[in-house]
N, C-alpha and C positions, 0 to 999 in steps of 0.2 A: 530112374530118379534124377540121375544127372541131365538126361534130356529135359525132362520137366523144368529142372531149374535154370538150364539154358534158355528154355522158350520164356519162363518167368521174366528172366533178366532181358531177353529181346524185348518183350511187351514193355517193362519199365524204362527202358531205354527209350523206345518210341513214344511213349508217354512223355518222357522228359523233354524229347526234341520238339514235340508237338507243343507243349506248353512253353517253352523258350520261345519259339516261334511266334505263338499267341502273345505272349508278353512283350515281344520287340514291335509287333504290329500294333498293340494297344498304345504303347510308349510312342510310337512314330504319329499315331493319330491324335495324342494328348498335345504333343509338340506343334502338330498343324492348328489344332484348336486355339492353343494358346497363341500361336502367332495371329490369328484371325482375330481373336479377343483383342489384342493388343493394338492391332490397327483400327478395329471400331473405336477403341477407348481412346486413340490418338485423334481419330477423325471428330469425335464427340467432344472432346476436350478443345479442339481448335474452333468450333463452331462459336459463332456470337451467342453471348448470353441474351436471354429475354430481358427487356426492361421491365421493371417491376412498376406496378401500379401502387399507389398508397391505398387500397382497398383490403388490404391484409392478406393477400395472395403473393 
């Protein structure tokens, strides 16, 4: 009975560590994507605007 509980607790700890690592990796990925999007947005904002024609566009 105690051995089963110990094994269950070990598995829960392994799952927790795995989930924590997975979350940290996802957060790092999100940070990298945010940085890339910010660079793209800055580049697009700095581009010259198209001159509009008086034809409704």
